[in-house]
C-alpha positions as CSV (number, residue, x, y, z in Angstrom):
1,M,0.0,0.0,0.0
2,T,1.4,3.4,-0.9
3,V,1.4,6.4,1.4
4,R,-1.1,8.1,-0.9
5,S,-3.6,5.2,-0.8
6,H,-3.2,4.9,2.9
7,L,-4.0,8.6,3.4
8,A,-6.9,8.3,1.0
9,N,-8.4,5.4,3.0
10,D,-8.1,7.4,6.2
11,V,-9.8,10.4,4.6
12,V,-12.6,8.1,3.3
13,E,-13.1,6.6,6.7
14,E,-13.2,10.0,8.3
15,V,-15.8,11.3,5.8
16,G,-17.8,8.2,6.3
17,V,-17.9,8.8,10.1
18,W,-19.0,12.4,9.6
19,L,-21.7,11.6,7.1
20,A,-22.9,8.7,9.2
21,G,-23.2,11.0,12.2
22,E,-25.4,13.4,10.1
23,F,-27.6,10.8,8.3
24,T,-27.9,7.9,10.8
25,G,-31.5,7.5,11.7
26,R,-32.6,8.9,8.4
27,L,-30.8,6.4,6.1
28,P,-29.5,2.9,6.7
29,A,-25.8,2.7,7.5
30,A,-25.2,0.4,4.5
31,E,-26.6,3.0,2.2
32,I,-24.4,5.8,3.7
33,D,-21.4,3.5,3.3
34,R,-22.3,2.6,-0.3
35,V,-22.7,6.3,-1.2
36,V,-19.3,7.2,0.3
37,K,-17.5,4.4,-1.5
38,V,-19.2,5.1,-4.9
39,T,-18.5,8.8,-4.5
40,R,-14.8,8.1,-3.8
41,L,-14.5,6.0,-7.0
42,D,-16.2,8.8,-9.0
43,L,-13.8,11.4,-7.6
44,E,-10.5,9.4,-7.4
45,S,-9.2,10.1,-10.9
46,S,-11.0,13.4,-11.4
47,I,-9.5,15.6,-8.7
48,A,-6.1,16.3,-7.0
49,P,-5.5,13.8,-4.2
50,E,-5.2,16.5,-1.6
51,E,-8.8,17.7,-2.4
52,L,-10.3,14.2,-1.8
53,G,-11.6,14.8,1.7
54,E,-13.4,18.0,1.0
55,M,-14.9,17.0,-2.3
56,L,-15.9,13.5,-1.0
57,H,-17.7,15.2,1.9
58,R,-19.5,17.7,-0.3
59,L,-20.5,15.4,-3.0
60,G,-21.4,12.5,-0.7
61,R,-23.5,14.8,1.4
62,A,-25.3,16.2,-1.6
63,R,-26.0,12.6,-2.9
64,L,-27.4,11.5,0.5
65,Q,-29.6,14.6,0.7
66,R,-30.9,13.8,-2.7
67,I,-31.7,10.2,-1.7
68,L,-33.7,11.6,1.3
69,Q,-35.8,13.7,-1.1
70,L,-36.9,10.7,-3.1
71,P,-40.3,9.2,-2.3
72,P,-40.0,6.0,-0.1
73,V,-40.9,3.7,-3.1
74,A,-38.1,5.2,-5.2
75,R,-35.5,4.5,-2.4
76,V,-35.7,0.7,-3.0
77,R,-32.5,-0.4,-4.6
78,I,-32.1,-3.4,-6.9
79,P,-28.6,-4.9,-6.5
80,T,-26.5,-4.5,-9.5
81,S,-24.5,-7.5,-10.8
82,R,-20.9,-7.2,-12.0
């Protein structure tokens, strides 16, 4: 593991804790975790590594807020296969 990936993992974990603190009770923990992980993948090659924490928090929070605005029926997720 490189120093960069280790630091990125720490940042992702920290952002996950912050967002879980904000959204726990309104969204399942698994959904919060999924959004954080997918958002990291979306950002990873698009931004400077030192900006990952801030951008992950902002984009992840916006995505979680958007999920909360969906009607309950639309929140049902169908697992994707890979």
